[in-house]
C-alpha positions, 0 to 999 in steps of 0.5 A: 349630550351634556358637556363635561365640566370645563369642556365645550360641547364641541370638544365633548362631541369629538371626545365622545366619538373618539372613545371605543366600545371596550372592556373598560367602558372608558377612554384609553389614556395611554398610547399602548395599553394591552388591558384594553380590548376594543370590541367595536374595532374587532367586530367591524374588522372581522365583519368586513374581512368576512364580506371580502372573503365571501365576495371573492368566494362568490366570484370564484364560484360563479366564474365562467369561461365565456363572456363575463358579467359585470361582477366577474369582470370587475373582480377580474380587473382587480385580480389582474392588477394585483397579480401584475404588481406581485409578478413584478415584485415577488419573482419566486413563482411558488411564493406568488401562489400565496403572496398574490392572493394575500395582497388581493385580500389585504387590498380589498379588506383595507379598502372596505374597512376604510369605506366605513369612514363614509358612513355618517358620523352619528348614524350608528349612535342614532340607531343604537339609541333607537334600539335602546342600546346607547342610553344617554350621557347620564345613563350609558347603554352598552353601546354608548361608545362606539367607533365604526372605523377599524383602521382609525384604531392604531391596534388594527393597522399595527396588528396587520403590519406585524403580520407582514413582518412575520411573513417577511421572517417566514419567507426569509427563513424559508427561501434562504434557510434559517442559518443564512437568514440569521447570518445576514442579520450580522453581515449586512449591510456592511460586509467585511471579512475576518476581524472586520466582520466581527467588529461590524456584526453588532452595528449590522445587527442593530441596523437590521433590527431598526430597519425591520422595526421602522418598516413595521411601524411606518406601515401601520402608522401611515394607514392609521394617520391618514384614516384618523385624520379623515375621521376627525375632518368628518367630525368637524364637518358634522359640527357645522350641521350640529350648530343649527339653532333655527331658521336664521342666516347663521344656521342656514349658512352653517347647514349649507356649509355642512352639506357642501363641505361634507360632499366635497370631503367625501368625494376626495376621501374616496381617493384616500380610501383606495390609495391607502389600501393600494399603498399598504398592499404594495408595501406588503408585496415589497417587504415580502419580496425583499425577504426573498433577496439577499443583501 
């Protein structure tokens, strides 16, 4: 690919891989621009979500009361792990009937989306070129821009964290009642009586709004930041292999460094993938569990 004027080939390579396949056909210039629809993020997020639902459905359908096979045993281990976490955080038994399966789905869904980061950076682009869908730097095909990792798109983690926020509101209103839920917004965390309660009401309301906003933003940004950073590291490692110029000492050294660094980072990144999925699941349980409790 030819680099843009004033941009090195390395910079152009990274910039190219950070542009989504969207309805505008160009990079998003602002942090928040709702006119952009990232079709690649939507496709891979929905596809991985359907895979998770399909696997869980298949496991439930083939479950037996006898000695479980490897597939059933693996699924049961994950289900029991999530159920134990939910039992320790969400004490309302009726709520757990929905919250535990939700946490299980969130954990597996995010883990699978994160796993897409292990797919070689240029594999999708190469396949699209083979089938004539990518084009080149002069004649862009429909899939010239494409990012395979949904959780490195800020819209996806923030969208999921907004759903957690809405569920927190839902359970807060359901468990406490609408009136008591609204009352808590103005009477906690600083409790007072009489004129003191009226004076502290604006401060309490502001603090509660800030708390809900901070929880939502931090939940989404934590996942996005870790996965976006991991994606950038994979791109930088890919540049080592892209520096090949022939059978000389420098090229062989960079090629070997590409393989070694890529392998080490991929192994380490597996822990990041699972850890970020687990953290998001746990915070989902914590926030929904807090919605059941009064200040």
